N, C-alpha and C positions, 0 to 999 in steps of 0.2 A: 037091502038096497046098499049099493056100495057109497062110500064117503064121496062128496062132492070134490072135484079138483080145485084148486088155487083158481080163482076167478079175476086173476091179475090181468092188467089191460092187455098184456101179450096173450094170454089164455083166450080173452075173449075175441082179439083179433085173429088168432088161430080158429076159433070156432066159427066165427063169421065165414072166412075162407072156406072151410070145410063145408060149411051148410050151402054155399053157393052152387055146389056140386055134391050134394050130400050122397046121390047113388053113385058116383064115380070113384074109382080108385085112383088116389092122387099121389104123386111122388113127394117125398119130403124135399128135395131140391127146389120143385115147382111151388110147394107151400112156402117154402123160404123167401123165394122170389116175390111171390105175391104178397106177403105179408111183412117182407123187410125184416124178418126175424134171424139172426144168425144160428147156426148149428147149435152151439152151446145152449141156445134158451129154447130151440124148436123142439130137438129131440128129447129132452127131458119132460116138456110139456105133453109130446105125443105118448111118450111112455107112461105119464100120469093118467092120460086120458084113457089109453089101453087097459091098464090096471082097474080103473075106475069101472070099465064096461061100457065106457062111451065111445068108444072106437074100436076098431078091428083093423088086423094088418095081415098081410102075406106077402110072399114073394112072387114077383111076376118075371115069367122068363123073357129074355130079351127077343125082339123080332129079328134084329140083326146077329147072324152067328159070331162068335167071339167076344161078345159084350157080356157084362155080368149080370145076371137077375137083379131087379131092383126092388126094394121094400116098398110098398104101397100102404095106403091107410084109406078108410073110410068111416062115417059115424054109423053107429048102430042106431036103432031106432030110439033107444034111451037117449044116446048122444045126441040125434035130431032133436028130440023133445027139450034136453037140456040147452043146446044151443039157441032153439027156438025162445027161450026164457029171455035171453039178452037181446035178441033181434027185437021183441016187442018191446024192450025198455032201450031206446037207443042212446038216452043219455049215459047209461052205463058203460057202453062200448067206446073205448077210446082207441082208435087206430094209429098205429105207428107211423104211418104216412102222413097223417095229419100233424100229429105233434112234431113230428121232424122238419117240417116246413116252417 
């Protein structure tokens, strides 16, 4: 089994956002907006989650010609189970939106 990624508040916030739409491919930009995570924080977490086997990614071709493909992410079954551990313990999840207000 892969090593569990860092479970920092930022990672927990991202896991929660991914879990809300676990079966849907999600763009990094959309995840950034939903979690208030800056790209310098978000993309390293996404990379660690993917390296741990909790996330899968692919390139999605644009629906509008002339636009570049977009990298999208979604939880694996192991990732969903990992994220559910934190959902069942809400005191461990610290959302950035709450802490910034």
